[in-house]
PASEBA-1860 file (N, C-alpha, C; in nm, 3 decimals):
! residues 109
1> MVVFHMIY> 0.284/-1.032/1.664/0.188/-0.977/1.546/0.260/-0.840/1.493 ~ 0.306/-0.758/1.586/0.350/-0.631/1.551/0.471/-0.637/1.465 ~ 0.551/-0.747/1.482/0.676/-0.757/1.393/0.641/-0.811/1.261 ~ 0.564/-0.893/1.285/0.490/-0.958/1.149/0.443/-0.836/1.046 ~ 0.347/-0.759/1.100/0.287/-0.672/1.042/0.412/-0.553/0.987 ~ 0.494/-0.543/1.064/0.618/-0.428/1.013/0.705/-0.504/0.905 ~ 0.740/-0.634/0.909/0.808/-0.686/0.798/0.718/-0.696/0.688 ~ 0.611/-0.762/0.705/0.496/-0.783/0.585/0.489/-0.655/0.525
9> GFLLILLD> 0.478/-0.538/0.582/0.459/-0.376/0.540/0.575/-0.335/0.454 ~ 0.703/-0.354/0.513/0.842/-0.325/0.433/0.826/-0.385/0.298 ~ 0.784/-0.525/0.283/0.807/-0.614/0.171/0.697/-0.562/0.091 ~ 0.587/-0.518/0.130/0.461/-0.483/0.042/0.499/-0.355/-0.020 ~ 0.551/-0.262/0.056/0.632/-0.125/-0.005/0.720/-0.151/-0.114 ~ 0.816/-0.242/-0.086/0.903/-0.286/-0.201/0.820/-0.341/-0.337 ~ 0.739/-0.414/-0.303/0.656/-0.466/-0.404/0.582/-0.366/-0.514 ~ 0.532/-0.284/-0.407/0.447/-0.154/-0.462/0.529/-0.073/-0.550
17> ILVTIWEL> 0.681/-0.046/-0.509/0.751/0.047/-0.570/0.799/-0.050/-0.708 ~ 0.820/-0.189/-0.691/0.841/-0.256/-0.818/0.745/-0.228/-0.928 ~ 0.605/-0.244/-0.886/0.497/-0.248/-0.955/0.495/-0.101/-1.025 ~ 0.535/0.005/-0.951/0.531/0.148/-0.980/0.641/0.168/-1.092 ~ 0.755/0.083/-1.074/0.865/0.097/-1.181/0.817/0.030/-1.308 ~ 0.753/-0.109/-1.291/0.721/-0.172/-1.398/0.608/-0.081/-1.489 ~ 0.532/-0.015/-1.418/0.416/0.057/-1.478/0.477/0.182/-1.557 ~ 0.581/0.229/-1.500/0.628/0.342/-1.577/0.718/0.301/-1.679
25> SSRNGAPR> 0.811/0.176/-1.667/0.894/0.156/-1.782/0.829/0.071/-1.890 ~ 0.720/0.009/-1.881/0.669/-0.077/-1.967/0.563/0.006/-2.055 ~ 0.553/-0.034/-2.195/0.469/0.055/-2.264/0.308/0.026/-2.243 ~ 0.285/-0.100/-2.168/0.153/-0.131/-2.170/0.133/-0.129/-1.993 ~ 0.227/-0.094/-1.919/0.218/-0.090/-1.785/0.252/-0.233/-1.726 ~ 0.232/-0.243/-1.591/0.258/-0.376/-1.529/0.143/-0.476/-1.561 ~ 0.173/-0.601/-1.564/0.060/-0.708/-1.586/-0.056/-0.705/-1.478 ~ -0.174/-0.717/-1.545/-0.291/-0.698/-1.456/-0.278/-0.785/-1.338
33> GLRGAAIG> -0.232/-0.920/-1.341/-0.213/-1.014/-1.239/-0.131/-0.948/-1.125 ~ -0.001/-0.887/-1.172/0.074/-0.854/-1.073/0.020/-0.719/-0.986 ~ -0.058/-0.628/-1.074/-0.127/-0.518/-1.007/-0.237/-0.546/-0.909 ~ -0.325/-0.683/-0.953/-0.420/-0.723/-0.846/-0.341/-0.794/-0.735 ~ -0.241/-0.867/-0.753/-0.175/-0.913/-0.637/-0.130/-0.824/-0.523 ~ -0.077/-0.718/-0.598/-0.028/-0.618/-0.494/-0.122/-0.549/-0.413 ~ -0.235/-0.552/-0.485/-0.368/-0.466/-0.419/-0.403/-0.557/-0.324 ~ -0.420/-0.710/-0.351/-0.503/-0.813/-0.281/-0.400/-0.804/-0.161
41> LMDLQIII> -0.274/-0.799/-0.167/-0.168/-0.817/-0.054/-0.183/-0.700/0.049 ~ -0.219/-0.569/-0.024/-0.243/-0.449/0.075/-0.371/-0.469/0.154 ~ -0.482/-0.536/0.087/-0.601/-0.566/0.149/-0.587/-0.656/0.281 ~ -0.490/-0.751/0.253/-0.446/-0.859/0.345/-0.385/-0.786/0.474 ~ -0.297/-0.669/0.434/-0.214/-0.607/0.528/-0.315/-0.513/0.615 ~ -0.402/-0.471/0.564/-0.510/-0.391/0.651/-0.554/-0.497/0.740 ~ -0.596/-0.601/0.695/-0.660/-0.699/0.805/-0.573/-0.742/0.933 ~ -0.442/-0.745/0.885/-0.347/-0.781/0.977/-0.324/-0.648/1.075
49> GIITWITA> -0.331/-0.546/1.010/-0.316/-0.428/1.093/-0.421/-0.395/1.175 ~ -0.528/-0.447/1.138/-0.655/-0.432/1.237/-0.654/-0.534/1.373 ~ -0.607/-0.647/1.333/-0.578/-0.736/1.440/-0.449/-0.692/1.532 ~ -0.338/-0.652/1.463/-0.243/-0.574/1.555/-0.306/-0.464/1.646 ~ -0.373/-0.397/1.579/-0.431/-0.261/1.636/-0.511/-0.329/1.781 ~ -0.580/-0.444/1.754/-0.668/-0.492/1.868/-0.587/-0.541/1.960 ~ -0.479/-0.620/1.935/-0.417/-0.686/2.032/-0.295/-0.613/2.098 ~ -0.236/-0.507/2.018/-0.138/-0.435/2.077/-0.190/-0.320/2.162
57> RPAASFVW> -0.314/-0.273/2.123/-0.374/-0.146/2.190/-0.272/-0.011/2.206 ~ -0.255/0.041/2.079/-0.161/0.151/2.092/-0.245/0.267/2.149 ~ -0.149/0.365/2.174/-0.174/0.490/2.224/-0.305/0.553/2.147 ~ -0.396/0.629/2.196/-0.471/0.700/2.117/-0.431/0.808/2.015 ~ -0.287/0.849/2.046/-0.220/0.957/1.965/-0.179/0.879/1.808 ~ -0.189/0.740/1.825/-0.133/0.669/1.717/-0.263/0.647/1.607 ~ -0.282/0.761/1.551/-0.426/0.743/1.468/-0.368/0.772/1.335 ~ -0.245/0.834/1.303/-0.217/0.872/1.169/-0.171/0.776/1.097
65> HPIFMVVA> -0.106/0.658/1.117/-0.041/0.538/1.061/-0.175/0.488/0.973 ~ -0.282/0.447/1.059/-0.374/0.354/0.990/-0.458/0.463/0.894 ~ -0.484/0.590/0.937/-0.540/0.669/0.815/-0.472/0.684/0.686 ~ -0.325/0.698/0.702/-0.229/0.712/0.568/-0.256/0.583/0.501 ~ -0.257/0.469/0.581/-0.256/0.338/0.512/-0.381/0.315/0.418 ~ -0.495/0.339/0.494/-0.631/0.316/0.452/-0.644/0.415/0.329 ~ -0.612/0.544/0.344/-0.617/0.614/0.208/-0.546/0.585/0.099 ~ -0.389/0.525/0.141/-0.325/0.482/0.021/-0.379/0.359/-0.042
73> IIIAHIFT> -0.459/0.250/0.035/-0.506/0.140/-0.027/-0.636/0.182/-0.098 ~ -0.720/0.273/-0.039/-0.816/0.343/-0.120/-0.772/0.388/-0.262 ~ -0.681/0.451/-0.265/-0.626/0.533/-0.384/-0.587/0.413/-0.489 ~ -0.523/0.304/-0.428/-0.466/0.204/-0.518/-0.602/0.134/-0.580 ~ -0.690/0.105/-0.504/-0.809/0.046/-0.568/-0.884/0.129/-0.667 ~ -0.888/0.290/-0.639/-0.972/0.348/-0.732/-0.885/0.368/-0.869 ~ -0.767/0.399/-0.851/-0.671/0.467/-0.953/-0.582/0.345/-1.039 ~ -0.572/0.248/-0.987/-0.477/0.143/-1.062/-0.557/0.041/-1.144
81> GSRRKKTS> -0.663/0.050/-1.152/-0.738/-0.061/-1.224/-0.698/-0.061/-1.386 ~ -0.740/-0.173/-1.434/-0.696/-0.187/-1.584/-0.784/-0.111/-1.659 ~ -0.896/-0.063/-1.641/-0.982/0.020/-1.722/-0.918/0.179/-1.716 ~ -0.831/0.189/-1.620/-0.784/0.351/-1.622/-0.654/0.345/-1.721 ~ -0.650/0.485/-1.755/-0.547/0.512/-1.851/-0.396/0.494/-1.771 ~ -0.298/0.465/-1.853/-0.171/0.428/-1.803/-0.120/0.551/-1.718 ~ -0.146/0.672/-1.754/-0.120/0.799/-1.670/-0.166/0.790/-1.531 ~ -0.311/0.780/-1.531/-0.378/0.750/-1.402/-0.323/0.649/-1.325
89> RVTGWIVT> -0.287/0.528/-1.364/-0.226/0.416/-1.309/-0.112/0.453/-1.232 ~ -0.016/0.517/-1.318/0.116/0.558/-1.269/0.093/0.642/-1.147 ~ 0.009/0.733/-1.183/-0.022/0.848/-1.080/-0.076/0.766/-0.936 ~ -0.174/0.688/-0.955/-0.216/0.603/-0.857/-0.096/0.542/-0.766 ~ -0.028/0.443/-0.833/0.090/0.397/-0.758/0.172/0.490/-0.709 ~ 0.210/0.586/-0.764/0.324/0.679/-0.711/0.242/0.757/-0.582 ~ 0.119/0.782/-0.593/0.064/0.830/-0.446/0.046/0.737/-0.364 ~ 0.016/0.597/-0.406/0.007/0.498/-0.306/0.143/0.472/-0.243
97> DVLLILGA> 0.249/0.463/-0.308/0.382/0.445/-0.268/0.415/0.572/-0.152 ~ 0.383/0.673/-0.194/0.409/0.797/-0.108/0.344/0.774/0.027 ~ 0.223/0.748/0.013/0.134/0.751/0.135/0.193/0.619/0.225 ~ 0.217/0.518/0.155/0.246/0.399/0.242/0.391/0.430/0.315 ~ 0.479/0.495/0.236/0.603/0.512/0.296/0.593/0.615/0.421 ~ 0.493/0.742/0.394/0.472/0.814/0.507/0.411/0.745/0.610 ~ 0.303/0.673/0.596/0.256/0.612/0.686/0.342/0.494/0.756 ~ 0.427/0.443/0.695/0.518/0.343/0.786/0.608/0.435/0.870
105> SLFHG> 0.650/0.551/0.821/0.751/0.627/0.899/0.673/0.676/1.010 ~ 0.541/0.708/1.015/0.475/0.765/1.120/0.455/0.616/1.231 ~ 0.467/0.507/1.192/0.443/0.386/1.267/0.591/0.370/1.342 ~ 0.711/0.405/1.272/0.839/0.384/1.319/0.892/0.518/1.397 ~ 0.825/0.607/1.368/0.871/0.748/1.418/0.856/0.757/1.574
END
């Protein structure tokens, strides 16, 4: 389960970077369906991460990875909605990307 979580997480980060680039380069931003799919896949990754956490039982010091990831997904949910202005969505995606990359590096560090 750990390997699946890692591979899925890497692909998810790539997808989120793609959405960020699309959001930046397009006048209207990324399509609503793509943004929703990316956020839905992040939610699924949280569920997979919880299952991995339960089954792998990491050391107590391994707390920053899930904190960074949950905060990233909360920011994505709040700041990337279609009712937000494009600048808010772009900022939300960039902050989400940075937190996901930092959280993933804590997992592999």
